[in-house]
PAZAPA-4460 file (N, C-alpha, C; in steps of 0.05 Angstrom, whole numbers, plus 32768, in hexadecimal, padded with zeros to 4 digits):
% residues 96
    n_x    n_y    n_z   ca_x   ca_y   ca_z    c_x    c_y    c_z   seq   type   mol
   8791   86A5   86AE   87AE   86A2   86AC   87BC   86B6   86C2     1      M     A
   87D3   86AB   86CC   87E2   86BA   86DC   87F4   86D1   86D3     2      T     A
   87F3   86E8   86DD   8802   86FC   86D2   8811   870B   86E9     3      C     A
   8827   8719   86E2   8838   8726   86F6   8839   8744   86F1     4      T     A
   882F   8752   8708   882F   8771   8704   884C   8777   870F     5      A     A
   8859   878B   8700   8875   8790   8706   8876   87B3   8702     6      Y     A
   888F   87BB   870B   888F   87D9   8707   88AD   87DF   8700     7      C     A
   88B1   87F2   86EC   88CD   87FA   86E4   88D8   880E   86FA     8      S     A
   88EF   8818   86F5   88FC   882B   8708   88EF   8842   870C     9      R     A
   88DF   884D   86F6   88D0   8864   86F4   88B5   8864   8702    10      D     A
   88AF   8849   870C   8897   8841   8716   8880   8839   8707    11      G     A
   8882   8838   86EC   886D   8834   86DA   8869   8817   86DE    12      V     A
   884E   8810   86DF   8845   87F6   86E6   883D   87E6   86CC    13      I     A
   8847   87CD   86C8   883D   87BD   86B2   8836   87A1   86BE    14      G     A
   8829   8794   86AA   881C   8776   86B1   882A   8765   869C    15      I     A
   8836   874F   86A4   883F   873C   868F   8833   8721   8695    16      A     A
   882E   8710   867F   8823   86F8   8683   8838   86E6   8691    17      D     A
   882E   86D6   869E   883E   86C2   86AC   884F   86CD   86C4    18      G     A
   8862   86BF   86CE   8873   86C6   86E1   888D   86D5   86D9    19      L     A
   888D   86E4   86C5   88A2   86F4   86B9   889D   870F   86BB    20      H     A
   88B3   871E   86BE   88B0   873C   86BB   88CB   8744   86B0    21      F     A
   88CE   875C   86A2   88E6   8767   8693   88FD   876A   86A9    22      P     A
   8914   876A   869E   892B   8772   86AD   892D   878E   86B7    23      D     A
   8939   8791   86CF   8937   87AF   86DB   8920   87B6   86E3    24      A     A
   890C   87A4   86E9   88EF   87A7   86F4   88ED   8798   8710    25      C     A
   88DB   87A4   8720   88D6   8794   8739   88B9   8789   8738    26      L     A
   88B5   8771   873F   8899   8762   873D   888B   8770   8757    27      P     A
   886F   8773   8754   885F   877E   8765   884A   876A   8771    28      I     A
   883E   875A   8760   882B   8744   8767   8828   8733   8750    29      A     A
   881E   871A   8755   8814   8702   8744   87F6   86FF   8747    30      V     A
   87EA   86FD   8731   87CB   86F4   8731   87C1   86F7   8716    31      G     A
   87A7   86F5   8715   8796   86FA   86FE   879C   8718   86F2    32      S     A
   879C   871A   86D9   879D   8733   86CA   8787   8748   86D9    33      R     A
   876B   873D   86DA   8758   874D   86E3   875D   8758   86FE    34      G     A
   8764   8745   8713   8766   8750   872E   8780   8763   872E    35      H     A
   8797   875B   8720   87AA   876F   871F   87A4   878C   8716    36      L     A
   8796   878C   86FE   8791   87A2   86F1   877E   87B5   8707    37      S     A
   8769   87A8   8712   8757   87B5   8726   8767   87BE   873A    38      F     A
   8777   87B2   874A   8786   87BF   875E   8798   87D3   8757    39      Q     A
   87A6   87D1   873D   87B7   87E7   8736   87A7   8800   8731    40      I     A
   8792   8800   871F   8780   8815   871D   8775   8823   8735    41      E     A
   8770   8813   8749   8766   881F   8763   877B   882A   8772    42      E     A
   8795   881F   8774   87AD   8829   8787   87C2   883A   8778    43      L     A
   87C4   8836   8762   87D8   8842   874F   87D3   8860   8749    44      G     A
   87EB   886E   8741   87E5   888A   8736   87E6   8888   8715    45      E     A
   87D9   8897   870C   87DB   889F   86EE   87F5   88AB   86E5    46      R     A
   8804   88A3   86CE   881A   88B4   86C8   8814   88CE   86BE    47      T     A
   8826   88DD   86BA   881E   88FA   86B3   880E   88FB   8698    48      R     A
   8814   88EB   8685   8804   88ED   866E   87EA   88DC   866F    49      K     A
   87EA   88D1   8689   87D0   88BD   868D   87CB   88A2   867D    50      G     A
   87E1   889A   866B   87E2   8882   865F   87E6   886A   866D    51      R     A
   87F3   886D   8686   87FA   8854   8695   87F9   885A   86B2    52      A     A
   87FA   8845   86C3   87F8   8848   86DF   8818   8845   86EC    53      W     A
   8819   8854   8701   8835   8856   870F   882E   884D   8730    54      R     A
   8847   8843   8739   8845   883F   8754   8848   8858   8764    55      V     A
   8833   885E   8775   8834   8879   8782   884C   887F   8792    56      P     A
   885B   8895   878E   8877   88A0   8799   888E   8896   878B    57      G     A
   888A   888C   876F   889F   8884   8762   88A0   8891   874A    58      V     A
   88B4   88A5   8746   88B3   88B3   872C   88CB   88B0   871D    59      T     A
   88E2   88A2   8727   88FD   88A0   8719   8910   88B2   8725    60      G     A
   8909   88C3   8730   891A   88DA   873B   8922   88D5   8757    61      R     A
   8916   88C2   8767   891E   88BF   8784   8933   88AB   8785    62      E     A
   8941   88A8   879B   8957   8895   87A3   8948   887A   87A0    63      R     A
   895A   8867   879B   8954   8849   8794   8944   883F   87AC    64      D     A
   894C   8844   87C6   8941   8835   87DB   8925   8845   87E1    65      H     A
   8922   885E   87DA   8908   8869   87E0   88F3   885C   87CB    66      V     A
   88FB   8859   87B0   88EC   884C   879E   88E4   8830   87A4    67      A     A
   88FA   8822   87AE   88F6   8803   87B4   88DE   8804   87CF    68      Y     A
   88E3   8812   87E0   88CE   8814   87F7   88B3   8819   87EF    69      T     A
   88B2   882B   87D9   8898   8834   87CE   8889   881E   87C1    70      A     A
   8897   880D   87AE   888E   87F6   87A3   8888   87DF   87B9    71      V     A
   8899   87DB   87CB   8890   87C8   87E0   8877   87CF   87F0    72      Q     A
   8872   87EA   87F5   885C   87F0   8802   8843   87EC   87F2    73      I     A
   8846   87F4   87D7   8831   87F0   87C2   882A   87D4   87C0    74      F     A
   883D   87C3   87BF   883A   87A4   87BD   8829   879C   87D5    75      A     A
   8832   87A5   87EE   8824   8797   8803   8809   87A4   8807    76      A     A
   8806   87BA   87FC   87E9   87C5   87FE   87D6   87B7   87E9    77      T     A
   87E1   87B0   87D1   87D2   879F   87BB   87CB   8783   87C7    78      I     A
   87E0   8778   87D3   87DD   875B   87E0   87C9   875B   87F7    79      L     A
   87C5   876E   8807   87B9   876F   881D   8798   8774   8812    80      T     A
   8794   8783   8800   877D   8789   87F3   876B   8773   87E5    81      R     A
   877B   8762   87DA   8770   874A   87C9   877F   8731   87CD    82      N     A
   8771   871F   87DB   8779   8704   87E5   8781   86F1   87D0    83      A     A
   8779   86F5   87B8   8780   86E5   879F   879B   86EE   8792    84      S     A
   87A8   8703   8799   87BE   870C   878C   87D7   8701   87A1    85      L     A
   87ED   86FB   8795   8808   86F2   87A8   8820   86FF   87A3    86      R     A
   8832   86FB   87AF   884C   8703   87A9   8857   86F6   8796    87      R     A
   886C   86FF   8788   887B   86F5   8773   8889   86DD   877F    88      W     A
   8888   86C4   8777   8897   86B0   8783   88B5   86B1   877F    89      P     A
   88C2   86B2   8797   88E0   86B5   8795   88F0   869D   8794    90      M     A
   88E2   8687   8795   88EF   866C   8795   88F9   8666   8777    91      K     A
   88F0   8674   8765   88F9   866E   8747   8915   8679   8747    92      A     A
   8918   868F   8754   8933   869D   8753   8949   868F   8764    93      A     A
   8941   867E   8778   8953   8670   878B   8964   865B   877A    94      E     A
   8959   8653   8764   8967   863D   8756   8978   8644   8741    95      N     A
   897F   8660   873D   898D   866B   872B   89AB   8665   8735    96      V     A
***
């Protein structure tokens, strides 16, 4: 099943089924849950309590453009390391 990895403003990463992700979040990559989870565990940072993964460099206290750049770098790194993962399809947003 296709899943979408996304992150919230504080950098916490989640995985949602399908091509959906919550409001106020940014998509990271699309692919199988197993491939996404593996790459997130390899490249992400543990949150302070260790219960979740976070985009490196995003804590929620930095400026928006700094956080956005960190998410884009993280997404690009994940996509170059695993050929089966893809960017989130922007064509769906063009029809709005």
